C-alpha positions as CSV (number, residue, x, y, z in Angstrom):
1,M,-214.8,-69.5,-5.5
2,K,-211.9,-71.3,-3.9
3,S,-211.5,-73.8,-6.8
4,I,-211.1,-71.0,-9.4
5,T,-208.4,-69.5,-7.4
6,R,-206.3,-72.7,-7.3
7,A,-206.7,-73.2,-11.0
8,G,-205.4,-69.7,-11.7
9,L,-202.3,-70.4,-9.6
10,A,-201.6,-73.6,-11.4
11,V,-201.7,-71.8,-14.8
12,G,-199.3,-69.2,-13.5
13,I,-196.9,-71.8,-12.3
14,A,-197.0,-73.6,-15.6
15,L,-196.2,-70.4,-17.5
16,L,-193.3,-69.8,-15.2
17,L,-191.9,-73.2,-15.7
18,A,-192.3,-72.9,-19.4
19,A,-190.4,-69.7,-19.4
20,C,-187.6,-71.2,-17.4
21,S,-187.4,-74.2,-19.7
22,S,-187.3,-72.0,-22.8
23,G,-184.4,-69.9,-21.4
24,G,-182.3,-73.0,-20.7
25,G,-182.6,-74.6,-24.1
26,G,-183.1,-71.8,-26.7
27,A,-181.1,-68.9,-28.0
28,A,-181.6,-65.3,-26.8
29,G,-184.1,-63.3,-28.8
30,G,-186.0,-66.5,-29.9
31,R,-183.2,-67.7,-32.3
32,S,-183.3,-71.5,-32.9
33,T,-180.2,-73.5,-32.5
34,G,-181.5,-76.7,-34.0
35,A,-182.1,-79.8,-32.0
36,G,-181.0,-78.6,-28.6
37,G,-177.5,-77.4,-29.8
38,A,-175.6,-74.2,-28.8
39,L,-174.5,-71.4,-31.2
40,P,-170.8,-71.6,-32.3
41,V,-168.5,-68.9,-30.8
42,P,-166.5,-67.0,-33.5
43,A,-162.7,-67.3,-33.2
44,P,-161.0,-64.0,-32.1
45,T,-159.3,-62.0,-35.0
46,P,-155.5,-62.3,-34.5
47,T,-153.7,-59.0,-33.9
48,P,-151.0,-58.6,-36.6
49,T,-147.4,-58.5,-35.3
50,P,-145.7,-55.3,-36.4
51,T,-142.6,-55.7,-38.6
52,P,-139.7,-54.1,-36.9
53,T,-138.0,-51.3,-38.8
54,P,-134.3,-52.2,-39.4
55,T,-131.9,-50.0,-37.5
56,A,-129.1,-48.6,-39.6
57,P,-125.6,-49.2,-38.2
58,P,-123.9,-46.2,-36.7
59,Y,-122.2,-44.2,-39.4
60,G,-119.2,-43.1,-37.3
61,P,-117.6,-46.6,-37.1
62,V,-118.3,-47.1,-40.9
63,L,-116.5,-43.9,-41.7
64,G,-113.6,-44.7,-39.4
65,Q,-113.1,-48.2,-40.8
66,N,-112.7,-46.8,-44.3
67,I,-110.6,-43.7,-43.5
68,D,-108.2,-45.2,-40.8
69,P,-106.2,-47.3,-43.4
70,V,-105.8,-44.3,-45.6
71,N,-104.6,-42.2,-42.7
72,A,-102.1,-44.9,-41.6
73,A,-100.7,-45.2,-45.2
74,L,-100.3,-41.4,-45.4
75,G,-98.4,-41.5,-42.1
76,Q,-95.5,-43.4,-43.8
77,V,-94.8,-40.8,-46.5
78,A,-92.4,-38.7,-44.4
79,G,-90.4,-41.7,-43.3
80,A,-89.5,-43.0,-46.7
81,K,-85.8,-42.9,-47.2
82,T,-85.4,-44.1,-50.8
83,L,-87.5,-43.8,-54.0
84,S,-88.2,-47.5,-53.8
85,D,-89.5,-47.1,-50.2
86,L,-91.7,-44.2,-51.3
87,D,-93.0,-46.1,-54.3
88,G,-94.2,-48.8,-52.0
89,V,-95.8,-46.3,-49.6
90,L,-97.6,-44.6,-52.5
91,G,-98.9,-48.0,-53.7
92,G,-100.4,-48.5,-50.3
93,I,-102.1,-45.1,-50.3
94,A,-103.6,-45.7,-53.7
95,T,-105.0,-49.1,-52.7
96,S,-106.4,-47.9,-49.4
97,A,-107.9,-44.8,-51.0
98,R,-109.7,-46.8,-53.7
99,T,-110.9,-49.3,-51.2
100,A,-112.3,-46.5,-48.9
101,G,-114.0,-44.8,-51.8
102,R,-115.8,-48.1,-52.8
103,G,-116.7,-48.9,-49.2
104,L,-118.2,-45.5,-48.5
105,G,-120.0,-45.5,-51.9
106,L,-121.8,-48.8,-51.0
107,A,-122.6,-48.0,-47.3
108,D,-125.7,-46.2,-46.2
109,E,-125.2,-42.8,-44.7
110,P,-127.4,-40.4,-42.8
111,A,-129.3,-38.0,-45.0
112,A,-127.6,-35.1,-43.5
113,V,-124.2,-36.1,-44.9
114,T,-125.2,-37.5,-48.3
115,T,-123.7,-34.6,-50.2
116,V,-120.4,-34.5,-48.3
117,R,-120.2,-38.3,-48.6
118,A,-120.3,-38.0,-52.3
119,E,-117.5,-35.3,-52.1
120,L,-115.4,-37.6,-50.0
121,V,-115.8,-40.5,-52.3
122,T,-114.7,-38.3,-55.3
123,A,-111.7,-37.0,-53.3
124,L,-110.6,-40.5,-52.3
125,T,-110.7,-41.6,-55.9
126,S,-108.6,-38.6,-57.0
127,L,-106.2,-39.3,-54.2
128,A,-105.6,-42.9,-55.5
129,T,-105.0,-41.4,-59.0
130,D,-102.6,-38.8,-57.7
131,A,-100.6,-41.4,-55.8
132,A,-100.4,-43.6,-58.9
133,K,-99.2,-40.5,-60.9
134,V,-96.3,-39.9,-58.6
135,R,-95.4,-43.6,-58.8
136,S,-95.4,-43.3,-62.6
137,D,-93.2,-40.2,-62.5
138,I,-90.7,-42.1,-60.3
139,K,-90.5,-44.8,-62.8
140,S,-90.1,-42.4,-65.8
141,K,-87.5,-40.2,-63.9
142,G,-90.0,-37.3,-63.8
143,V,-88.9,-37.1,-60.2
144,C,-85.5,-38.5,-59.3
145,A,-85.2,-37.9,-55.5
146,V,-87.3,-38.7,-52.5
147,G,-87.8,-35.0,-51.6
148,S,-89.1,-34.1,-55.1
149,A,-91.4,-37.1,-55.2
150,Q,-92.7,-36.2,-51.7
151,A,-93.2,-32.6,-52.8
152,E,-95.2,-33.6,-55.9
153,F,-97.5,-35.8,-53.8
154,G,-97.8,-33.2,-51.1
155,A,-99.0,-30.7,-53.6
156,S,-101.9,-32.9,-54.8
157,A,-105.2,-31.2,-54.7
158,S,-106.9,-34.4,-53.7
159,L,-105.2,-34.4,-50.3
160,A,-106.8,-31.0,-49.5
161,A,-110.1,-32.2,-50.9
162,V,-110.2,-35.3,-48.6
163,S,-109.2,-33.2,-45.6
164,A,-112.0,-30.7,-46.4
165,A,-114.6,-33.3,-46.8
166,L,-113.7,-35.0,-43.5
167,A,-113.9,-31.6,-41.8
168,K,-117.5,-31.3,-43.0
169,M,-118.1,-34.8,-41.7
170,A,-116.7,-33.8,-38.3
171,A,-118.9,-30.8,-38.2
172,A,-121.9,-33.0,-38.8
173,G,-121.0,-35.2,-35.8
174,Y,-118.7,-37.8,-37.5
175,P,-115.1,-37.0,-36.6
176,T,-112.2,-39.1,-37.9
177,T,-108.4,-39.2,-37.4
178,F,-106.8,-37.8,-40.5
179,A,-103.6,-35.9,-41.1
180,V,-102.1,-34.5,-44.3
181,P,-98.5,-35.6,-44.4
182,Q,-95.8,-32.9,-44.0
183,T,-93.8,-32.8,-47.2
184,P,-91.1,-30.5,-48.6
185,K,-91.9,-27.8,-51.2
186,Q,-90.8,-28.4,-54.8
187,Q,-87.6,-26.5,-55.7
188,S,-85.9,-25.3,-58.8
189,R,-82.3,-24.8,-57.8
190,A,-79.5,-24.1,-60.4
191,L,-75.8,-23.2,-60.5
192,D,-74.3,-20.3,-62.5
193,N,-73.5,-21.2,-66.0
194,G,-70.0,-22.5,-66.4
195,T,-69.6,-23.6,-62.8
196,L,-67.2,-26.5,-62.4
197,V,-69.1,-29.2,-60.4
198,R,-65.9,-31.4,-60.4
199,E,-62.6,-29.8,-61.0
200,G,-59.8,-32.2,-61.7
201,R,-56.2,-31.3,-62.4
202,L,-56.3,-28.8,-65.2
203,R,-52.7,-28.5,-66.3
204,G,-53.0,-29.5,-69.9
205,E,-53.7,-27.5,-73.0
206,G,-56.9,-29.1,-74.2
207,V,-60.2,-27.2,-74.5
208,F,-63.6,-28.8,-74.1
209,K,-66.6,-26.7,-75.3
210,V,-70.3,-27.4,-74.7
211,D,-73.4,-25.8,-76.3
212,N,-76.6,-26.7,-74.4
213,G,-79.5,-26.4,-76.8
214,G,-81.6,-28.9,-74.9
215,K,-84.7,-28.4,-72.9
216,G,-83.1,-28.1,-69.5
217,D,-79.8,-27.5,-67.7
218,A,-77.1,-30.1,-67.9
219,V,-73.9,-31.2,-66.2
220,V,-71.4,-32.5,-68.7
221,S,-68.5,-34.7,-67.5
222,L,-65.2,-35.9,-69.0
223,A,-64.5,-39.3,-67.5
224,L,-61.6,-41.8,-67.4
225,N,-62.4,-45.5,-66.7
226,G,-66.0,-44.6,-65.8
227,K,-65.1,-42.0,-63.2
228,S,-65.7,-38.3,-63.7
229,V,-62.5,-36.1,-63.9
230,H,-64.0,-32.8,-64.9
231,S,-67.7,-31.7,-64.8
232,V,-69.2,-28.4,-65.9
233,Y,-72.7,-26.9,-65.3
234,V,-74.2,-25.7,-68.6
235,A,-77.5,-23.8,-68.3
236,K,-80.3,-24.2,-70.8
237,G,-79.5,-22.2,-74.0
238,Q,-76.0,-21.4,-72.8
239,K,-72.4,-22.3,-73.7
240,A,-69.6,-23.2,-71.4
241,S,-66.1,-24.7,-71.6
242,I,-63.4,-26.5,-69.6
243,E,-59.8,-25.3,-70.3
244,G,-56.6,-27.0,-69.3
245,V,-57.7,-30.6,-70.0
246,E,-54.8,-32.9,-69.8
247,D,-53.9,-35.4,-72.5
248,G,-56.0,-38.6,-72.4
249,T,-58.9,-40.3,-74.1
250,Y,-62.1,-39.4,-72.3
251,E,-65.6,-40.7,-72.2
252,V,-68.3,-38.0,-72.2
253,Y,-71.4,-38.2,-70.0
254,F,-74.1,-35.7,-69.4
255,A,-76.9,-35.5,-66.9
256,G,-79.9,-33.2,-67.6
257,G,-82.8,-32.1,-65.6
258,V,-84.4,-29.5,-63.3
259,D,-83.5,-28.5,-59.7
260,W,-79.8,-29.2,-59.1
261,D,-79.1,-30.6,-55.6
262,S,-75.5,-29.6,-54.9
263,D,-75.2,-32.0,-51.9
264,A,-76.3,-35.0,-53.9
265,K,-74.7,-33.7,-57.1
266,A,-77.8,-34.6,-59.1
267,F,-80.9,-33.2,-60.6
268,T,-84.1,-34.0,-58.7
269,Q,-86.6,-33.7,-61.5
270,S,-86.9,-34.6,-65.2
271,C,-83.7,-36.5,-65.0
272,R,-81.9,-38.0,-68.0
273,F,-78.6,-39.7,-68.2
274,T,-76.7,-40.0,-71.5
275,K,-73.3,-41.1,-72.7
276,F,-71.7,-40.3,-76.1
277,Q,-70.7,-43.4,-78.0
278,D,-67.5,-41.9,-79.2
279,T,-64.6,-41.0,-76.9
280,L,-62.6,-37.7,-77.2
281,A,-58.9,-37.9,-77.4
282,F,-56.9,-34.9,-76.1
283,E,-53.3,-34.7,-77.3
284,T,-50.7,-32.0,-76.9
285,G,-48.7,-31.3,-80.1
286,R,-48.1,-28.3,-82.2
287,T,-51.6,-27.2,-81.4
288,A,-53.9,-27.9,-78.4
289,T,-56.8,-30.2,-78.9
290,S,-60.2,-28.6,-78.8
291,W,-63.5,-30.5,-78.9
292,S,-67.0,-29.0,-79.1
293,I,-70.3,-30.9,-78.5
294,T,-73.9,-29.8,-78.8
295,L,-76.5,-31.1,-76.4
296,Q,-79.4,-31.4,-78.9
297,P,-80.2,-33.3,-82.1
298,T,-78.5,-31.4,-84.9
299,V,-78.9,-31.8,-88.6
300,G,-75.6,-33.2,-89.9
301,G,-74.4,-34.0,-86.4
302,N,-72.1,-37.0,-86.1
303,A,-72.2,-37.8,-82.4
304,K,-74.4,-40.6,-81.3
305,T,-75.5,-41.1,-77.7
306,D,-76.9,-43.9,-75.5
307,D,-79.1,-43.6,-72.5
308,V,-77.4,-44.8,-69.3
309,D,-79.0,-46.3,-66.2
310,A,-78.8,-43.9,-63.2
311,N,-77.2,-46.5,-61.0
312,S,-74.3,-46.9,-63.4
313,F,-73.9,-43.2,-64.2
314,P,-70.6,-41.7,-62.8
315,Q,-71.3,-39.0,-60.2
316,P,-70.4,-35.6,-61.7
């Protein structure tokens, strides 16, 4: 009986050892790894790195960088003292407005201001066009004085349009510094027909008659040696005369236009300066000399005229 018991114990020990040996050299669940090798450990799956979303630059600085040069150029309008000065200022306005329009057209803007940004770009483009138009009018004598040129530019609808668009930008949280320049109002001043703008010594017997059939008012001058002696204001469609002209051979000049500035003795708009090629001789004899001229092209007329540069035109 004792020998059977020992044998049973030996078997049990062998089974236990076998079990321990199997656990050390085999795979779990009875999987075979080959000749004593271990199963490969799979590499961990890399976690993808998220691509950062680009952050749009703040719109306020973009808006300011484009509008500030326009505002600075507009600030020089009121200080212009001559037409040449104002012409240069208007050139700067046109350039800065075009540049601002292109810049804002290319820059990204917040969705909330997409519509007003388009309005602003359109207004800036129009502002550049309006500034160029006034420059053209200065060159063609459509405006002949600083005040009238400033007034024309100040009345531009584009100035109000830019200001309105920027007000909407400010309401959306993007304020800028912008000021519409203070400019004079356009005027249309005139003298009474027949007013003597310059009255020289009228002790002669000559008579000088003028019929103004032109498109605007005119000041007609009798001049000696390039200097006005007598000048008379002749309204559009009216006639006027100078009586008592002394003997002499006179040159005849006339200035035409709109809005007579009595201080400057000049028209401020639609200016033209002309000289008759022929001189008029006034002589006292048995009868007084009388000359008549008409300020418009006339069939059968025999008086030829030349345009005269404003800088060499005798002041009425």
